[in-house]
N, C-alpha and C positions, 0 to 999 in steps of 0.2 A: 541321310537323316537317321539318327538313332531311334530305336523303337520306343514307343511310349511305355510299354511294360518294363523295359530295362530302366528307363529314366525314373519311373515311379517306384519300382520295387527294389531296385539294386543301385541306389545312388552312390554308395561307397565304391562299388566296382567302377562306375562311370568316373567318379572323382579320381580314383587311382589311375585310370587310363588317361585322363586329361593331364595328370601330373607326369606320367611316363613320357608323354609326347611333348612336355614342356609347353602346354597350351596357354599358360598364364592365368593370372588371377581373374581376369575378365571372363574367361571361359567357365571357371567355377562359379562365378556370380551368375552367369547365364543358366547354369544348371539349377541354382537356387531359385532364380526367377521362374524358370519353367515349372518347377515343382509347386511354387506358390500359385502360379496361374492355373496349374492343373487342378489344384484344390478348389479354386474359385470356379473353374469350368465345371467341375463335377457337381458343385452346389447349384450352379445355374442350370445345368442339365436336369437335375432333379426337380427344380422349380418349374422348368418348362414342361417336363413330362407330367408333373402333378396337375398343372393347369390344363393340359391337353386331355388328361383323363377326366378331370372334373367337367370339361366341356362335353365330352362324349357321353358321360353319365347323364348330364342335363338334357342332352338331345334325346336320350332313350327314355327319360323319366316321364311320368304322367303330367307333371307340372313344369312346362318349359319356362325359362326366365322371361321376364318382360323385355320389351325392345331396348330400353335404356340399360337394363342390367346386362343383356346380351352384348350390347356395344361396349360396355365397360370391361366385360370379361374378354372380349376380342382384342381390345386395346392392351389389356394386361398380357395376353398371350403374345401379341406382336412385340411388346416391349421385352418380354422374356426371351423371345426368339432372337431379337436384335442383340441383346446382351450376350447371349450364348454365342452367336456368330462372331461378335467382336472379340470375345475371349479366345475363341478358336483361332482367329486370325493372328492375335498376339502370341498365342502359343506356337503357332507355326513359324512366325517371325523369329522367335527366340531359338526354336529348334534348328532352324536353318543356319544359325551361327555356330552351332556346336560341331566340332570336327569328329571324324571317325576315330575309333579307338584302336590302338596298336594290337596286332596279332601277338600272342605270347612268344612267337619265334623271332620277333623283331629285336635286334640288338638294343641294349640300353644305351642311353646317353643323348647328347645334343650336339649338333655341329658335325661337319665332315670328318673330324678326327675320330669320332665314335663309330663311323661306318666300318663295315667289315668286308675285306676283299675275299670273295668266295673262290674265284679261279681266274686264271689268266691264259690267253691264247696268243701265240705268236711272240716274236721277239722284236723290240724296237730296233730300227735300222742303225747299224754302226756307221755313222758318218765321219769321214776324216776331214771335215771342214765345218766351220761355224754355220749351223742351220739358219735359214731365213724364215720369217713368218709367211703364212699363206697370202696375206694381203700384199706384202711386198712382192712376192713372186708373181701373184696373179696380175698385179698392175704392170709388172715388167713383161708378162706374157700377153698383155693387151686383152685380158678376158674379164677384168673387174675394174670398174670405174666408180669409186666411191665419191670423188668430188662432184661428178655430174649427178649422181644419185642425190647428194645433198642439195644441189641446185634445184632438182625437181621436187623433192619431198622433205628435205631437212636431214639432220644427222641420223645415222643408224638405219638407213634403208639401203637395200642392195641394188646394184645395176650390173648384171652380167652381160657380156658382149661376145658375139661370135661363138668360139669354141666353149666359152664359159657357159653361155645359155644352152648350148647343145649338150654339154656334159651334165648340166642339171636335169635336162629333159631325159637324157639317157639313164641317169641314176634312178629317176622316178619310175621309168619304164622297167628297168631291171628289177627293182624292188617289187613292183606290182606283179610282174610275171612270176617272180619267185614265190610270192605269197599266194597267188592264184593257184599255183601248182600244189600248195599245201592246203588247199580247200577253202581259202577265204573268198568271199563274194566281194567283187569290186563295186564300190559305190561312188557316184559323182554327186555329192550333196550340195545344197545351197550354202553360201558363205556368210549370209546374214541370218541372224537367229533371234527368235523371240526371247524375252526375259525368262519366260517359264522354262524354256529349254535349258538355259544356263543355270537357273536355280535348281533344276532337277539334277544336273550333273555336278553341282557343288561349286561352280565358278562364280556364282552370285549367291549371297551378297558379298562374300569375302573379297573377291578380286574386282570389285566395282571400279576402283581407281586404275586398274591395269587394262581395262577393256576400252576399245574404241566404240563409241555409241553414235548411231544415226538417230538423233533425238526426234526429228520430225516424223519418222516412221516407227518410233519405239522399237528399234532393232539394234543389234550389236554385231560387229564384225567378229567372226569366229576366232577364238584364241587357240583352238585345236580341234581337229576333226573328231577327237574323242567325244566332244559334245554331240555332234550330229549322229555319230554311229551308235553311241550308247542310248540316245533318246529316240532312235528310230521306232521303237516299240512302246513308247510312253503311253500309259493308260490302257495297255493291252494285257490280256491274260492268254498266254501261249500254252499249247499242249506240250507236255514234257518231251514227247517224241521229237519235237522240233529242235530241242537243245542237244548239244551246244550250237549256238549261232556264232559264225565267224565272219567279220567284215573287215575290209581294208579300203583306204581312200588316200589319194594324193591331193592335198589341198594347200592353199596358203593359210598362214596363221598370223594373227595380228595381236601384238601385245605392247602396251606402253612401257613395261619394265621400268617404272618410274624410279625405283630405288637402286637400279644397277648403274655401275660406273667403273672406270678403270680399265686395266689391260684385258680383263675378262670379256670386255665388250668389243674388242678391236676386230676389224675385218668382218667376217661372216659369223663370228662366234655368238653374238647376242644382238639380233636385229629386231626392230619393231615389226617388220614383215619378213616372214621366211616360209619356205615350203617344206613340207614333210610328208612322209607316208606313215599313216596310222594303222594300227591293228586293234581290233576290239573282239573280245569273246564274251558271250553270255552263257553261263553254265549253272547247273544245279549246285547247291552247297556241297554235296557229297563229291562232286567231280571238279570242284574249283581248284584244288591243289594240282591236279593233273593238267587242268586248263592253264594254270599259271606257268608250269614248267614247259608246256607246249608253246605258249606265247613267247616265253623267254628264249626258247631254242629257235623259234622262227625269227625272232629279232636278231639273235646271234648269227644266224645264217648269212646275214647281209655283210657284216664286216669280214666274215670268213671268205665269202665269195669275192670280196674286193682285196683280200690279203692284208687287211688292216689289223695290226696288233691291238688287242683290247683286253680289258678285264671286266669282270662282273662284281658289283659291289652291293651288298645288302645295306640299305639305309637304316640308320639308327632311328629310334622312336621320335626324337626331336626333329629329324629331317624329313619325316613323312609328308607327302602332299596332303592337303586338307581332307580329301575324300578317301584316301587310301588307308587300308589296314596293314598293308605289307607292300614294300617296293624294293626292286633291285634296279640299279642303274647299269647301263653298258657304257664304258668309258674307253675311247680310243686314244692311243698314244699320238701326241703331236710334237715332233722334234722342235719346231720353231717356238713353241710355248714352253717346252721342257717339262711337260706334264701330261697327265691323262685328262681328257675332256669328255664330258657326258654327251652322248649322241642319242640316248634312249633311256626312258624310265618306264619300267614294266610294273604295273600295280594291280593288286587284287583289292577291289573296293568293297568286297562283301556285299551285303544287301543295302548298303548305305545309299547308293545312287538309285537303285531299283525302288526303294521305299519312297524317295523323294519324287520319282517319276511315275509312281503308281504302276510299275511294271511287275507282273506276276506270271507264274506258270501253274498249270493244273497237274499235280502228280499223276503218273500213269496208274498208280494203285488206288487212286481216288482220294477223297478227303478235301480239306480246304486248300484254296490256292496259296502258294508260297512265293516268297521273294527270291529270285535268282541272284547269283553273284555276277557283277560286271567287272571285267578285266580289260585293261588297255595298255598299250605301249607304242612308242614310236619305232618304226623300222624302215628307215631311220630319218633323222632330220637332214634334209638335203644339203643345206649350206654348210653345216658342220662336217658332214661326210666329205663334201667336196674340199673343204679346207684341210681335212686330215689327209686326203689323197694327195693334195699338192705338197704338203709338208713332208709326208713320208716318201713321196716319189721324187723329191728334188735331188738334183745332181750339182756338183760344184760349179759347173758352167752356167747354171741358171735354168737348165732344162728340167722338165718333169716327166718321169716315166709313168705310164698308166698301167694298171693291172689288166691282164688279158681279157677279163669279162667286159671291161669298159672299153678297151682298145678296139675290140670287135664291133662294138656298137657305134663308135664315132669315127672309125676308119683310120685311126693313127695310134701308135703306141707311145709317142713322144710329143710333148708340147715344147715349143721353142720360143724364146723372147721375140716380141714383135719387132 
């Protein structure tokens, strides 16, 4: 959530930020709605405070009001309080729809073509045969059965079998152990979340249509462990000495992905249910840049450990996630797709999520509590990582070679057709 002072006193700066990220005319109208409601709210607050002051003066005065007059004044105060509460609720509703503003370092533009490649690691394999896609290979290996997954749950749900399931489990364990060695605290969180949690992290109300809801219990299936890990300390004021906090979790994620279609969704690339390992850091504003670089390096350590060629891409302003002020993607090379595919997005959300969650910290030097920065990133998405391993490790005969780090975990260096 953007700060009230920013929205009230520097609307031109907010409008310019919304235009940089190509947020659209509706976002600018929401800015105007917020400012109009804020003016009404301030008038209502003044009215409420005046009535409260008059009531206090009457109680202290020598001539207290009669019963009927006192009742009338009480009714007037209640009406003023209700009007103020209603305006505050409407203000929050509008503010929740406004996205974060881009960091000045974010590349200009909209769409993937405006993204900037920052660096590349490893070389795509030089294959002397036409590469196959991971879903074709995995089906032939007997480790992926999408038709039976469709029978169980509908399209775009995974069903890994035998070595496929074992590989997914080994990948999650490898990632968690790697991150634990870098100081992250492992968390096993709930997978069903309250609306307030998802509002606090910026997934609601924007992504309402992409979330799976359990209406009877007023709960949602988690779209990402970012929500659980960032919201762990919602409503708390932490001592600065506790920062930075670093958490990791391996969880399923559930997304409708209603607007997605085509080749980009094939196999394990874009599923309604997928597993991933998430990283979250909570840091002071002054250390947030260092925390961002640390989180990005920790995420990059995974494809390096697996020998997967990848590149790091700075997203343009128009491509930023709703809550992010700065994002870099990690994309791995996939021969069967003939392109790089995102396996991680690393974001600094500034104080945007902390403000929505009521998460603060108390500076060691004293003074008022402040909002920390929240940062998150996948390290990595399990299904896409497995898909990349299959496509990069494929051989002409249909076998797949595994990297040493994974071969040790599953007891074999080569997968053969069933």
